[in-house]
N, C-alpha and C positions, 0 to 999 in steps of 0.2 A: 669287403665288408664295410657297410656304411657306418657312420658315427652315431652312436646311441646318445640320447640326451643325458647330460650329467645329472638331471633331476632324479633319475632312477636311483642313483647312489644316494642322493639326499633323502629320498623316500625310505631307503633301507636303513640309513642311520637314524632317522626320526622314529621309525617303527621299533627298532631295537632299543633306542634310548627310552621311549615311553614304556616298553616292557620291563626294562631294567629298573626304572623308578618304581613301577607298580610292584615288581617282585620284592624289592627292598621294603617297600611300604607294607605289603601284605604279610611279610614275615616278621617285621618288627612291631607293627601296630595294626593287626588285622581288623580290630573293631572299628577304628577310625576310617580305614580304607573302605570297608564295605558300607559304612555309614555315608561316606561322601559319594560313592559310586551309585548306591541304590536309593539315595534320597530323592523324593519327588521334587522336580524343579518348579513346576507350575501345574495347576489342575487343567483338565480337559473337559469343560462343561458342554459336552456334545452328546446327543442321543445315541443309544446303543446301536441303531442301524447305521451309524457312521463309524463309531469307535467302540470296540468291545469293552465291556465293563472293567476287565482286569488290566487294560492297557494303562501304563503309567509313564510319564515323561521323566526319565532319569538321564544322568550323564551317559550311561551305557546305551540306552535306547536311542538317545539323540545322536550319538556318534555312529552306532552300528546301522541304524535304519535310515538316517537322513544324511549325515556327512559322508558316510562311506558310499552312498549312492553316487557321489561325485567321482570317487575313485573308480568305481565300476563303470561309470559312464566313460571315463578315459580308456579303461581297458577294453570295453565294448567297442569304442570308436576305432581303436587300433586293429582289433580283429575284423571288424566290418570292412575297413579299408583294405586290409590284407586279402580279404575274400572277394571283394566286389570291384576293386579298381584295377586299372591297367598296371601290369608289372607287380601286382600284389603277390605276396608270398604264398597265399592260399587260393590264388585265382586259378580256376580250371583244375587240371590234373596235378598241379603243384600241391594241392591240398591233401592229396591221398596219403602220402607217407607221413607227414606230421599228424594227420588225423588218426591213422592206424597206430602210430607210436603212442599217441595220447590215450587212445582207447585201450591199448595194451596195458599202459601204466595204471589207468583207472581200474580196469578189470582185475589186474594182479593184486592191487592194493585191497580191493573189496574182498576177493577170495581169501587172501591171507588173513584179513581181519576176521572174516566169518569162521574160518577153520581154527585159528588161534584162540579166538574168543570161546568157541565151543569146547576147546581142550583145557584152557586154564582159567577162564573167568570164574570168580567165586562170589561176586557181589549178589546179594539177595534179590535186588531189583533188576538184575540182568535177565534179558530174554534173548532167545536166538535171533540174530540179525540186528540187535540194537546197536546203533552207532555206525552202521555200514556206510553212511554218507560222509563220515569224518575224514577218511583217508583219500577222498577224491581230489580235493584241492591240493595245491602246492604253495609256493610263495614266489610271486614274480620278482619282486624287488630284491629280496634277500638272495634268491637263487641267481639273479643276474649279477649281484655284487660278488658272489662266490665264483660264478662262472668266469667273470672278467679276470679275477685273480688266477684262476686255474688255466684258462685257455689263452689269456692275453687279450688286450682290447680290440684287436683287429681280426680275431678268428671267426670263420663262418659258423662255428658251432654256437656262438652266442645268439645268432639269429634263430636257429632251430630251438635253442633253449627257451627263448622268449615266446616262440610260437606254442611250444608244448605246455609250458607253465601257465601262459595266459589262457589257453584252451581249457586246461584242467581247473583253473580257478573259476571260470564261468560255468563249467560243468558242475563243480561243487556247489556253486551258488544256486543253480537250477535244481540240483538234487535237494538242497535245503528247502526249496519251495514244496517238495513232496513229503517233507518230514515234519509237517505240522498237523498231527492228528487231532490236537486239541483246538485247532483254529477252525471255526465255521467259515469255510470259504464262501464269501458272498460274491459269487462270480458276476453278478449284474454290475458290480462296480467296475469291472474291466471294460465296460462300454465307455467309461470316461476317457481312458487313454486312447481307445480306438477312435472316438470322435475327435479328441484333441489332435491326435496325429493326422487324421484325415483332413481336418479343417486347415491346419497349418500348412500342409502340403498343397491343398487346393488353392489357398489364398496367397501363399508366399513361396514355398519350396520349389514348386514346379516351374516357377518363372526364372529360375537361375540361369537357364539356357535360352531365354526368350530373345527375340530379335530386337525388341525395343529396350533402349537403355534404361528408361524409367522403371520398367518391369524388373530388369535385372538388379537395379539398385534396391528396389523394394524387397527382393528376395534375400539381399545381403543384410537386412536388419536383424539384430539379435533378439530383440524383445519378444517377437512372436514365438520363437522357439523356446525362450525361457518360460513364457506363459504355458505353452504346450507341455513343457517338462514338469512344471508345477502340477498341472492337471493330471498328467500321467502318474506322477509319484503318489498323489492323493488317491487315485483310482486303484493302483496296485496295492498300496498299503491298506486301504479300506476293504479290499477284497480278501485280506488276510494273508497275503503273500509278503515275503521279506521286502522291507522298504528299500534295501540295497539294490533291488532289481528295478526300482521305479522309474529311472531315467532311460533305461535301455530302449523302450519302444520308440522314442523320438529320434534316435540316431539316424535311421535310414532316410528321414525326410529333411534333414539339415543339409543344405548345399555344401559340397565337398570339392576337394581337388580332383583333377582329371586322372591322376596317376598316384600310385603309392610309392613312398620312399623307403619303406621299412618300418618295423614296429618301433615306436618311440624314437624315430629318426630325428637327429639334430637339425636336419635340413627343413623339417616342418615348421621350425621357428620363423622361417621367412615366407610362409604361406599366409594368405589373408582371406581365405574362404571362411564362412561362418563356423564350420566344424572345427577347423584348426584354430580359429580365434578363440573358441570356447576352451580348447585344450591349453592355449597360451595363458588364458585367464585363470585356469585351475592350477597350474603348476606350483606356484608359490603357496597358495592356501592348502594344497594337499600335503605339503610337508607338515603343517600343523595338524591336519586331520589324521595323518598316520601316526603322529606322536600321540594324539588323543586315543586312537584305537589301541595302540600298545598300552597306554595307561589304563584304559577301562577294561580291556579284554586280556591283557598279557601278564597280569599278576600271577606268578607261579608259586603255589604253596609247596615248598621243598619237602614237607613231610607228608605229601599226599601219595607217595609211592604205593602202588597196588598192582594186581595182575592186569588191570586195564592199561597201565603204563607200558607193560611189555607187549600187550596186544597192539597198541599204537605204534611202538617202535618196530615191531615185526611187519606191520602193514606198510610202513613208510620205507624202512631200510631193506626189506626183503621183497615184498610184493610189488612195490612200485618199480624199482629198477629192473627186476626180472621180467615184469610185465611189459615194460617199455622195450626192452631188448627183444622179447618174443614178438611184440607187435611190429617192430622194425624188420625182424627176420621174415615174418609173414609177408610183409610188403615187398621185400627184396626177392625172396625165393618164389613165392606163389604168384604174386602179381607183377613181378619183374619191374618194379619201380626203382629208378635210380636214386642214389643219395645225391644231395647237392654237391657241387664241385668243392673240393677241399675238405670234405667231410667223410670219415670212414666209420666202420662199425665200432671200433674202440671209442671214438668220440661220442657215439650214441650211448655207449655204456656209461661214460662219464656223465653225460646229460641225465641218464636214468638215475645215477647216484645223487646228483644235485636235486632232481625232482623228488627224491626221498626226504627233502626238507619241507616241512609243512607248518604254516603258521596262520596267515591271514584268514582265508576262508575256512580251514579246519577249525580254528579257534572260534570263528563266528558260528559254526554249526554245533558246538558242544552242547549248549543249553537245550537245543531242540532235538538233536539226534540221540543224546544219551540220557537215559532215565537216572535220576538221583544225583545229588550234588557231589557225593564222594567219588562216584565214577567219573563225573565230568572233570573234577579237579585232578584225578589220577591221569586222565587222558590229556589234560592241559600240561601236566608235568611231562608226559611222553612227547608232546609236540615241542616243548621247550628243549628236550633232550635231542630231538632230531636236528636242532641247530648245531650240535657238536659235530655233525657230519661235515660241516663246512670247513673248519680248520683241519680236520683229518684228511679230507680230500685234497686240500691245498698242499699239505705235507706229502701225501702219496704221489701227487702229480709231479713233484720234483724228481721222482725216480722214474718218471715216464720217459721212454726214449723219444728224442726229438725227431721230427720228420722233415 
């Protein structure tokens, strides 16, 4: 097992610290908390064909739509390398088992959400299917921190855990893009990222493997890809899609290493291709970004308990682990796919339980996926309670027979 960057643990601590501060604040002085979070920072004097009239720049929107785009850029970069590069964990047939396990977890969570919601949901604003996108995501950084304590720092299960939780996070983010019924999707704006990405590849990116040294050096410049990223983010956001998706289109055209070293591998710190240089530059700022995300989105109203809280817990604690195991069994029995060396079915069950912890993308999806503030706050409480699975799993793992 390769060494994972220590920044992942820093990300988890920052996210939890921000959420803790927000929870204390919102329970002791909710008026000032919401006043700070929802206060307009500056006006957007732009015509309606660029920015919808209801859009306001607050600390919440600035963090969720702009700053978190940097985090999902890093996540997308890791998954893209795992899929496309030599020795990547998702390259070729190696992608099949993690993909089926992830899809099993997502499907199980959605089904349990729908069934449980139909049985016990009592909110007046609830309609069948509301909130189905909430349980799709997991939490990469918190899940890794718990998995490291559970399995140990060198266990191959950590690699599979990172693959599954990263895939589920991006799947949840893409589902969020489908959950904006009130947004008029101005799809013509998506031409801007298409043009920006095509131009930067033609002028710079494709020369990374050129014969002439001057052309290769030109491809290693960072500013053209930054400019393309800005244009891509503007186009995605103006189209009415989540701003957090805005930097993903530019990832494939940025020159990269020839081979993958593993998700969030510490060895990547010694690589100097533009894609890894961007990752190096983002690591320290992302600690602050995740603290801000926890602060703006992680404030838990401890009095918000409602049936939606139980629906959330059922989807994450029952649907997701059972779905992941079912997806794994389908891959093993029906398609005869082997588990990676050093990994057994019990390890996949533990991974499924860790995947039942949801925070980053699920929290991001609440305001869009769930109608009504009371339901959203009840679901937010449920997401916070899923974190309790972490200490419980660590305690239970001590009784696990060693292999």
